[in-house]
C-alpha positions as a Markdown table, in Angstrom:
| # | Residue | x | y | z |
|---|---|---|---|---|
| 1 | Met | 0.0 | 0.0 | 0.0 |
| 2 | Arg | 1.2 | 3.5 | -0.9 |
| 3 | Val | 0.0 | 6.5 | 1.1 |
| 4 | Leu | 0.6 | 10.2 | 0.6 |
| 5 | Phe | 0.6 | 12.3 | 3.8 |
| 6 | Leu | -0.1 | 16.0 | 3.4 |
| 7 | Tyr | 1.1 | 18.2 | 6.3 |
| 8 | Asp | 1.0 | 21.9 | 6.7 |
| 9 | Ala | 3.6 | 23.8 | 8.6 |
| 10 | Ala | 1.4 | 24.5 | 11.6 |
| 11 | Phe | 0.5 | 20.8 | 12.1 |
| 12 | Leu | 4.1 | 19.7 | 11.9 |
| 13 | Glu | 5.1 | 22.4 | 14.3 |
| 14 | Arg | 2.9 | 20.9 | 17.0 |
| 15 | Glu | 2.7 | 17.2 | 16.0 |
| 16 | Ala | 6.0 | 16.2 | 14.5 |
| 17 | Glu | 6.4 | 13.4 | 17.0 |
| 18 | Leu | 3.0 | 12.0 | 16.3 |
| 19 | Ala | 3.6 | 12.2 | 12.6 |
| 20 | Ala | 7.0 | 10.5 | 12.9 |
| 21 | Arg | 5.6 | 7.7 | 15.1 |
| 22 | Leu | 2.8 | 7.1 | 12.6 |
| 23 | Glu | 5.2 | 7.0 | 9.6 |
| 24 | Val | 7.6 | 4.6 | 11.3 |
| 25 | Gly | 4.8 | 2.3 | 12.5 |
| 26 | Leu | 3.1 | 2.1 | 9.1 |
| 27 | Ala | 6.4 | 1.5 | 7.4 |
| 28 | Asp | 6.9 | -1.5 | 9.7 |
| 29 | Glu | 3.6 | -2.8 | 8.4 |
| 30 | Gly | 4.8 | -2.6 | 4.8 |
| 31 | Val | 3.2 | 0.8 | 3.9 |
| 32 | Arg | 5.2 | 3.0 | 1.7 |
| 33 | Ile | 4.9 | 6.6 | 2.8 |
| 34 | Phe | 5.2 | 9.8 | 0.7 |
| 35 | Arg | 5.3 | 12.7 | 3.1 |
| 36 | Gly | 4.1 | 15.9 | 1.5 |
| 37 | Val | 5.5 | 18.9 | 3.4 |
| 38 | Pro | 5.8 | 22.6 | 2.5 |
| 39 | Glu | 8.6 | 23.3 | 0.1 |
| 40 | Ser | 10.3 | 25.5 | 2.7 |
| 41 | Leu | 10.6 | 22.5 | 5.0 |
| 42 | Val | 12.0 | 19.9 | 2.5 |
| 43 | Gly | 15.2 | 18.4 | 3.8 |
| 44 | Arg | 14.8 | 20.0 | 7.3 |
| 45 | Ser | 13.3 | 16.9 | 9.0 |
| 46 | Glu | 14.5 | 13.3 | 9.2 |
| 47 | Glu | 13.3 | 11.0 | 6.5 |
| 48 | His | 12.1 | 7.8 | 8.1 |
| 49 | Leu | 12.8 | 4.3 | 6.7 |
| 50 | Gly | 10.1 | 3.6 | 4.1 |
| 51 | Ser | 9.2 | 7.3 | 3.5 |
| 52 | Gln | 10.0 | 9.7 | 0.7 |
| 53 | Glu | 9.6 | 13.5 | 1.0 |
| 54 | Ile | 7.5 | 15.5 | -1.5 |
| 55 | Gly | 7.6 | 19.3 | -1.6 |
| 56 | Val | 4.2 | 21.0 | -1.6 |
| 57 | Pro | 4.1 | 24.5 | -3.0 |
| 58 | Ser | 2.5 | 27.1 | -0.8 |
| 59 | Pro | -1.1 | 27.9 | -1.8 |
| 60 | Gly | -2.0 | 31.3 | -3.1 |
| 61 | Leu | -2.6 | 33.5 | -6.1 |
| 62 | Phe | 0.5 | 32.1 | -8.0 |
| 63 | Ala | 0.0 | 28.5 | -6.9 |
| 64 | Pro | -3.7 | 27.6 | -7.1 |
| 65 | Val | -4.8 | 24.1 | -6.0 |
| 66 | Arg | -4.7 | 22.7 | -9.6 |
| 67 | Met | -1.0 | 23.9 | -9.9 |
| 68 | Gln | -0.1 | 22.5 | -6.5 |
| 69 | Ala | -1.6 | 19.1 | -7.5 |
| 70 | Thr | 0.3 | 19.0 | -10.8 |
| 71 | Gln | 3.6 | 19.7 | -9.0 |
| 72 | Val | 2.9 | 17.1 | -6.3 |
| 73 | Leu | 1.9 | 14.5 | -8.9 |
| 74 | Ala | 5.1 | 15.1 | -10.8 |
| 75 | Gln | 7.2 | 14.1 | -7.8 |
| 76 | Leu | 5.4 | 10.8 | -7.2 |
| 77 | Pro | 7.0 | 7.7 | -8.9 |
| 78 | Lys | 5.1 | 6.3 | -11.8 |
| 79 | Ser | 4.1 | 2.6 | -11.6 |
| 80 | Gly | 2.6 | 1.5 | -14.9 |
| 81 | Asp | -1.2 | 1.6 | -15.0 |
| 82 | Asp | -1.4 | 1.5 | -11.1 |
| 83 | Leu | -2.5 | 4.5 | -9.1 |
| 84 | Pro | 0.6 | 6.5 | -7.9 |
| 85 | Val | -0.9 | 6.2 | -4.4 |
| 86 | Asp | -3.7 | 4.2 | -2.8 |
| 87 | Val | -4.6 | 6.7 | 0.0 |
| 88 | Ile | -4.2 | 10.4 | 0.5 |
| 89 | His | -4.2 | 11.4 | 4.1 |
| 90 | Ala | -4.5 | 15.2 | 4.7 |
| 91 | Phe | -3.6 | 16.3 | 8.2 |
| 92 | Gly | -3.7 | 20.1 | 7.9 |
| 93 | Glu | -7.0 | 21.7 | 7.0 |
| 94 | Pro | -5.3 | 24.2 | 4.6 |
| 95 | Leu | -4.4 | 21.1 | 2.5 |
| 96 | Trp | -7.8 | 19.5 | 2.4 |
| 97 | Ala | -8.7 | 21.1 | -1.0 |
| 98 | Leu | -5.3 | 19.9 | -2.4 |
| 99 | Gly | -6.0 | 16.4 | -1.1 |
| 100 | Ala | -9.5 | 16.4 | -2.8 |
| 101 | Arg | -7.9 | 17.6 | -6.1 |
| 102 | Leu | -5.3 | 14.9 | -5.9 |
| 103 | Ala | -7.8 | 12.2 | -5.1 |
| 104 | His | -10.0 | 13.4 | -8.0 |
| 105 | Lys | -7.1 | 13.2 | -10.5 |
| 106 | Thr | -5.7 | 9.9 | -9.3 |
| 107 | Gly | -8.7 | 8.0 | -8.1 |
| 108 | Ala | -7.1 | 7.4 | -4.7 |
| 109 | Ala | -9.1 | 7.2 | -1.5 |
| 110 | Leu | -9.0 | 10.4 | 0.6 |
| 111 | Ala | -8.9 | 10.6 | 4.4 |
| 112 | Leu | -9.1 | 13.9 | 6.3 |
| 113 | Glu | -7.7 | 14.1 | 9.8 |
| 114 | Val | -10.3 | 16.1 | 11.8 |
| 115 | Trp | -8.6 | 17.1 | 15.0 |
| 116 | Lys | -10.6 | 20.1 | 16.2 |
| 117 | Ser | -14.3 | 20.6 | 16.5 |
| 118 | Ser | -14.3 | 23.8 | 14.4 |
| 119 | Gln | -13.4 | 21.7 | 11.4 |
| 120 | Thr | -16.6 | 19.7 | 11.5 |
| 121 | Ala | -18.8 | 21.5 | 9.1 |
| 122 | Arg | -16.1 | 21.8 | 6.3 |
| 123 | Ala | -15.0 | 18.2 | 6.7 |
| 124 | Val | -18.6 | 16.9 | 6.4 |
| 125 | Gly | -19.4 | 19.1 | 3.4 |
| 126 | Leu | -16.2 | 18.5 | 1.3 |
| 127 | Arg | -16.5 | 16.4 | -1.8 |
| 128 | Ile | -13.9 | 15.1 | -4.2 |
| 129 | Gly | -14.5 | 16.7 | -7.6 |
| 130 | Gly | -17.1 | 19.1 | -6.4 |
| 131 | Ser | -20.8 | 18.7 | -5.4 |
| 132 | Gly | -22.1 | 15.2 | -5.9 |
| 133 | Gly | -18.6 | 13.7 | -6.0 |
| 134 | Arg | -17.1 | 11.1 | -3.7 |
| 135 | Ala | -17.0 | 11.9 | 0.0 |
| 136 | Pro | -13.8 | 11.5 | 1.9 |
| 137 | Val | -13.4 | 9.3 | 5.0 |
| 138 | Leu | -13.0 | 11.3 | 8.2 |
| 139 | Leu | -10.5 | 10.2 | 10.8 |
| 140 | Ala | -11.2 | 11.4 | 14.4 |
| 141 | Pro | -8.6 | 11.4 | 17.2 |
| 142 | Asp | -11.3 | 10.3 | 19.7 |
| 143 | Gln | -14.9 | 9.4 | 20.1 |
| 144 | Ala | -15.9 | 13.0 | 21.0 |
| 145 | Ile | -14.9 | 14.4 | 17.6 |
| 146 | Ala | -16.3 | 11.3 | 15.9 |
| 147 | Ser | -19.7 | 11.9 | 17.5 |
| 148 | Arg | -19.7 | 15.5 | 16.3 |
| 149 | Leu | -19.0 | 14.4 | 12.8 |
| 150 | Glu | -21.7 | 11.8 | 12.8 |
| 151 | Glu | -24.2 | 14.3 | 14.3 |
| 152 | Ala | -23.3 | 16.7 | 11.4 |
| 153 | Gly | -24.3 | 14.1 | 8.8 |
| 154 | Ala | -21.2 | 12.0 | 8.2 |
| 155 | Gln | -22.6 | 8.6 | 9.4 |
| 156 | Gly | -20.9 | 5.6 | 7.7 |
| 157 | Arg | -17.7 | 7.4 | 6.8 |
| 158 | Val | -16.1 | 8.3 | 10.2 |
| 159 | Arg | -13.4 | 6.2 | 11.7 |
| 160 | Val | -12.1 | 6.6 | 15.2 |
| 161 | Thr | -8.3 | 6.5 | 15.1 |
| 162 | Arg | -7.4 | 7.5 | 18.7 |
| 163 | Trp | -4.2 | 9.4 | 18.9 |
| 164 | Gly | -1.7 | 7.7 | 21.0 |
| 165 | Val | 1.8 | 8.2 | 22.5 |
| 166 | His | 4.6 | 6.3 | 24.2 |
| 167 | Ala | 4.1 | 6.1 | 27.9 |
| 168 | Ala | 6.8 | 5.7 | 30.6 |
| 169 | Ser | 7.2 | 2.2 | 32.0 |
| 170 | Ala | 5.9 | 3.4 | 35.4 |
| 171 | Pro | 4.6 | 6.5 | 37.0 |
| 172 | Arg | 7.2 | 8.7 | 38.6 |
| 173 | Pro | 7.3 | 10.9 | 41.8 |
| 174 | Ile | 6.0 | 14.4 | 41.3 |
| 175 | Leu | 5.7 | 17.5 | 43.6 |
| 176 | Arg | 8.6 | 16.4 | 45.8 |
| 177 | Arg | 9.7 | 18.9 | 48.4 |
| 178 | Asp | 13.4 | 18.2 | 47.7 |
| 179 | Arg | 13.2 | 19.5 | 44.1 |
| 180 | Thr | 12.0 | 22.6 | 42.2 |
| 181 | Ile | 8.4 | 22.2 | 41.0 |
| 182 | Gly | 7.9 | 22.7 | 37.2 |
| 183 | Val | 4.5 | 23.6 | 35.7 |
| 184 | Val | 3.8 | 23.8 | 31.9 |
| 185 | Phe | 1.0 | 25.9 | 30.5 |
| 186 | Met | -0.6 | 24.5 | 27.3 |
| 187 | Ile | -2.3 | 27.5 | 25.7 |
| 188 | Ser | -3.3 | 28.4 | 22.2 |
| 189 | Gly | -3.1 | 32.2 | 22.5 |
| 190 | Arg | -6.8 | 32.6 | 21.7 |
| 191 | Asp | -8.2 | 33.1 | 25.3 |
| 192 | Pro | -6.2 | 35.7 | 27.1 |
| 193 | Arg | -8.4 | 35.9 | 30.1 |
| 194 | Ala | -8.4 | 32.2 | 30.8 |
| 195 | Ser | -4.6 | 32.0 | 30.3 |
| 196 | Arg | -3.9 | 34.9 | 32.6 |
| 197 | Ala | -6.2 | 33.5 | 35.3 |
| 198 | Ala | -4.2 | 30.3 | 35.4 |
| 199 | Leu | -0.9 | 32.1 | 35.6 |
| 200 | Leu | -2.1 | 34.4 | 38.4 |
| 201 | Gly | -3.6 | 31.4 | 40.2 |
| 202 | Ala | -0.1 | 29.9 | 40.2 |
| 203 | Lys | 1.1 | 32.7 | 42.5 |
| 204 | Arg | -0.2 | 30.3 | 45.2 |
| 205 | Leu | 2.4 | 27.8 | 44.1 |
| 206 | Leu | 5.1 | 30.4 | 44.5 |
| 207 | Glu | 4.1 | 30.9 | 48.1 |
| 208 | His | 5.1 | 27.3 | 48.7 |
| 209 | Asp | 8.0 | 27.1 | 46.3 |
| 210 | Pro | 9.5 | 30.5 | 45.4 |
| 211 | Asp | 11.8 | 28.9 | 42.8 |
| 212 | Ala | 9.1 | 27.1 | 40.9 |
| 213 | Val | 9.4 | 27.2 | 37.1 |
| 214 | Leu | 6.4 | 28.2 | 35.0 |
| 215 | Ile | 6.8 | 27.4 | 31.3 |
| 216 | Ala | 4.7 | 28.5 | 28.3 |
| 217 | Glu | 5.0 | 28.7 | 24.5 |
| 218 | Ala | 6.4 | 32.1 | 23.6 |
| 219 | Glu | 4.1 | 33.2 | 20.8 |
| 220 | Ala | 1.0 | 32.2 | 22.6 |
| 221 | Ala | 2.2 | 33.9 | 25.8 |
| 222 | His | 2.7 | 37.2 | 24.0 |
| 223 | Lys | -0.7 | 36.9 | 22.3 |
| 224 | Thr | -2.4 | 36.5 | 25.6 |
| 225 | Gly | -0.4 | 39.1 | 27.5 |
| 226 | Leu | 1.0 | 36.5 | 29.8 |
| 227 | Trp | 4.5 | 38.1 | 30.0 |
| 228 | Ala | 3.0 | 41.5 | 30.9 |
| 229 | Ala | 0.7 | 39.9 | 33.5 |
| 230 | Ala | 3.7 | 38.1 | 35.0 |
| 231 | Gly | 5.6 | 41.4 | 35.2 |
| 232 | Asp | 2.7 | 43.1 | 36.9 |
| 233 | Ala | 2.5 | 40.2 | 39.4 |
| 234 | Ser | 6.3 | 40.1 | 40.1 |
| 235 | Met | 6.5 | 36.6 | 38.5 |
| 236 | Leu | 8.9 | 37.2 | 35.7 |
| 237 | Arg | 11.8 | 35.4 | 37.4 |
| 238 | Asn | 9.7 | 32.3 | 37.5 |
| 239 | Leu | 8.2 | 32.4 | 33.9 |
| 240 | Ser | 10.2 | 30.8 | 31.0 |
| 241 | Leu | 8.9 | 31.2 | 27.4 |
| 242 | Ile | 10.0 | 28.7 | 24.8 |
| 243 | Asp | 9.7 | 29.0 | 21.1 |
| 244 | Arg | 7.7 | 26.2 | 19.4 |
| 245 | Leu | 7.3 | 24.5 | 22.8 |
| 246 | Glu | 5.7 | 21.3 | 21.5 |
| 247 | Gln | 8.6 | 20.5 | 19.2 |
| 248 | Gly | 11.0 | 19.7 | 22.0 |
| 249 | Arg | 8.7 | 18.2 | 24.6 |
| 250 | Asp | 11.1 | 15.6 | 26.0 |
| 251 | Leu | 12.5 | 18.0 | 28.5 |
| 252 | Leu | 9.1 | 19.4 | 29.4 |
| 253 | Met | 7.9 | 16.0 | 30.3 |
| 254 | Arg | 10.1 | 16.1 | 33.4 |
| 255 | Ala | 7.9 | 18.8 | 34.9 |
| 256 | Asp | 5.3 | 18.1 | 37.6 |
| 257 | Met | 2.2 | 19.5 | 36.1 |
| 258 | Leu | 0.5 | 20.5 | 32.9 |
| 259 | Leu | -2.2 | 23.1 | 33.0 |
| 260 | Val | -4.9 | 23.4 | 30.3 |
| 261 | Pro | -6.8 | 26.6 | 31.0 |
| 262 | Glu | -8.7 | 27.0 | 27.7 |
| 263 | Val | -11.6 | 25.3 | 26.1 |
| 264 | Thr | -10.5 | 25.0 | 22.5 |
| 265 | Gly | -12.0 | 21.8 | 21.1 |
| 266 | Glu | -8.5 | 21.1 | 19.7 |
| 267 | His | -6.6 | 17.9 | 20.1 |
| 268 | Arg | -2.9 | 18.2 | 21.0 |
| 269 | Ser | -0.9 | 15.0 | 21.6 |
| 270 | Met | 1.2 | 17.0 | 24.2 |
| 271 | Leu | -1.7 | 16.4 | 26.6 |
| 272 | Leu | -1.4 | 12.6 | 26.2 |
| 273 | Ser | 2.4 | 12.8 | 26.4 |
| 274 | Ala | 2.2 | 14.6 | 29.7 |
| 275 | Met | -0.2 | 12.0 | 31.1 |
| 276 | Gly | 1.9 | 9.2 | 29.8 |
| 277 | Ser | 5.0 | 10.7 | 31.4 |
| 278 | Gly | 3.3 | 10.7 | 34.8 |
| 279 | Met | 2.7 | 14.5 | 35.0 |
| 280 | Leu | -0.4 | 15.7 | 36.8 |
| 281 | Val | -2.8 | 17.3 | 34.4 |
| 282 | Ala | -5.3 | 20.0 | 35.5 |
| 283 | Ala | -7.8 | 21.3 | 32.9 |
| 284 | Val | -11.1 | 23.0 | 32.5 |
| 285 | Pro | -13.7 | 20.6 | 31.0 |
| 286 | Asp | -13.8 | 20.4 | 27.2 |
| 287 | Pro | -16.6 | 18.3 | 25.7 |
| 288 | Asp | -14.6 | 17.7 | 22.5 |
| 289 | Ile | -11.6 | 16.0 | 24.2 |
| 290 | Asp | -12.2 | 12.6 | 25.8 |
| 291 | Ala | -8.9 | 12.5 | 27.6 |
| 292 | Ile | -9.8 | 15.5 | 29.7 |
| 293 | Ala | -12.8 | 13.6 | 31.1 |
| 294 | Cys | -10.8 | 10.6 | 32.3 |
| 295 | Glu | -10.3 | 10.1 | 36.0 |
| 296 | Gly | -6.6 | 10.9 | 35.8 |
| 297 | Val | -7.2 | 14.6 | 35.1 |
| 298 | Met | -8.1 | 17.2 | 37.7 |
| 299 | Arg | -10.9 | 19.4 | 36.4 |
| 300 | Leu | -11.8 | 23.0 | 37.3 |
| 301 | Gln | -15.4 | 24.2 | 36.9 |
| 302 | Ala | -14.4 | 27.9 | 36.6 |
| 303 | Gln | -11.7 | 29.7 | 34.6 |
| 304 | Thr | -10.8 | 32.1 | 37.4 |
| 305 | Glu | -7.6 | 33.0 | 39.3 |
| 306 | Glu | -9.4 | 31.9 | 42.5 |
| 307 | Ala | -10.2 | 28.4 | 41.1 |
| 308 | Trp | -6.6 | 27.8 | 40.0 |
| 309 | Ala | -5.3 | 29.1 | 43.4 |
| 310 | Gly | -7.7 | 26.6 | 45.1 |
| 311 | Leu | -6.4 | 23.8 | 42.9 |
| 312 | Phe | -2.8 | 24.5 | 43.9 |
| 313 | Asp | -3.9 | 24.6 | 47.6 |
| 314 | Gly | -5.3 | 21.1 | 47.2 |
| 315 | Val | -2.4 | 19.7 | 45.2 |
| 316 | Leu | 0.2 | 21.1 | 47.6 |
| 317 | Gly | -1.7 | 20.2 | 50.7 |
| 318 | Asp | -2.0 | 16.5 | 49.6 |
| 319 | Ala | 0.8 | 15.7 | 47.3 |
| 320 | Asp | 0.2 | 11.9 | 47.7 |
| 321 | Ser | -3.3 | 12.2 | 46.4 |
| 322 | Ala | -2.1 | 14.3 | 43.5 |
| 323 | Glu | 0.5 | 11.7 | 42.7 |
| 324 | Arg | -2.2 | 9.0 | 42.7 |
| 325 | Gln | -4.3 | 11.0 | 40.3 |
| 326 | Ala | -1.3 | 11.5 | 38.0 |
| 327 | Ala | -0.8 | 7.7 | 38.1 |
| 328 | Ala | -4.4 | 7.3 | 37.0 |
| 329 | Gly | -3.7 | 9.5 | 34.0 |
| 330 | Trp | -0.6 | 7.4 | 33.2 |
| 331 | Ser | -2.7 | 4.3 | 33.4 |
| 332 | Tyr | -5.3 | 5.7 | 31.0 |
| 333 | Val | -2.6 | 6.3 | 28.4 |
| 334 | Arg | -1.0 | 2.9 | 28.9 |
| 335 | Gln | -4.4 | 1.2 | 28.5 |
| 336 | Gln | -6.3 | 3.3 | 26.0 |
| 337 | Arg | -4.0 | 5.7 | 24.2 |
| 338 | Arg | -0.9 | 3.9 | 23.1 |
| 339 | Ala | 1.0 | 4.8 | 20.0 |
| 340 | Ser | 0.8 | 1.2 | 18.7 |
| 341 | Thr | -3.0 | 1.3 | 19.0 |
| 342 | His | -3.1 | 4.5 | 17.0 |
| 343 | Ile | -1.0 | 3.0 | 14.2 |
| 344 | Ala | -3.1 | -0.1 | 14.0 |
| 345 | Ser | -6.3 | 1.8 | 13.8 |
| 346 | Val | -5.0 | 4.0 | 11.0 |
| 347 | Leu | -3.9 | 1.0 | 9.1 |
| 348 | Asp | -7.3 | -0.6 | 9.6 |
| 349 | Ala | -8.9 | 2.6 | 8.3 |
| 350 | Tyr | -6.7 | 2.5 | 5.1 |
| 351 | Glu | -7.5 | -1.1 | 4.4 |
| 352 | Trp | -11.2 | -0.4 | 4.9 |
| 353 | Met | -11.0 | 2.6 | 2.6 |
| 354 | Cys | -9.4 | 0.5 | -0.2 |
| 355 | Ser | -12.0 | -2.3 | 0.2 |
| 356 | Gly | -15.5 | -2.5 | -1.1 |
| 357 | Asp | -16.9 | -1.9 | 2.4 |
| 358 | Ser | -16.2 | 1.8 | 2.6 |
| 359 | Val | -18.7 | 4.4 | 1.4 |
| 360 | Pro | -16.8 | 7.2 | -0.4 |
| 361 | Ile | -20.0 | 8.1 | -2.5 |
| 362 | Gly | -21.7 | 11.2 | -3.5 |
| 363 | Glu | -24.6 | 12.9 | -1.8 |
| 364 | His | -27.1 | 11.4 | -4.1 |
| 365 | Met | -26.6 | 8.0 | -2.5 |
| 366 | Pro | -28.4 | 7.1 | 0.7 |
| 367 | Arg | -26.5 | 7.5 | 4.0 |
| 368 | Gln | -25.7 | 4.4 | 6.0 |
């Protein structure tokens, strides 16, 4: 089986590790991967065994979708009368139209990775070759997103391919009194009030550990005014901003806690990585992310400074209980969100798409 992955720069910036695990795992199963990346990124990432890099021109006035498709097809090896690829898997929404164009020209099956709830309407409505054409298969990173897609009218062509990560062999001690506490903020930059409330709530932590380290992604922190808020609260010495935080997450996974103060409906594998490393995760409820609802996550019912301060009071007042909850999060990843399970589910989806059992049909056909 030959599969073309289409990545945009934003997806790779966040999910390079997830993409690499998927490529390697599928290659181990005999899948040949062509990894379509922006031309500006060609040669800047490791090519994995069994994969070949394809440069994708940036979309725009001088590179419409049809021209993008022509240039991508020219880079795929020809194999007689066979399709150049069997499946096209588009991860970044900006490349969905290109994926549809390539699927129309080649006859390959098309899968769209739908990893945030705001993509639902466009994913359900997209057709290969225009209105009345084949409908793509929609891959959801958990059941919550799958349910949204089905409720929007995509019944019969949604596959749950739960994102997964590698988990540590055992939970680890956290919140130890003999070491500096580290806290990572996972923020998008789109909800300044929620992000600042979490930061200011962490002042309670600094009362217990004045040397605690607070870590956030630099661009998102500046968008939300986090740096300025830290200055006003005399917290700058504790706040570290890191460019492209999710690209180098190994070091971050040694921290004690991950805070998720926003409701975004977006899936980010860093949440699973933190749980799998044994970190304690605290988040506000998000109905579009199953992992946040598991018993291993501490949930706040209010996005306020007082709520976050109260959370730190509870965590620091009973570190053993917090460690048990973190261990429950680790167990959730080990049992339900392993990288190997993700790879197997994606391979199953590809095989289903290429069989006669899938339903990539036009809107004139009845839904199943």
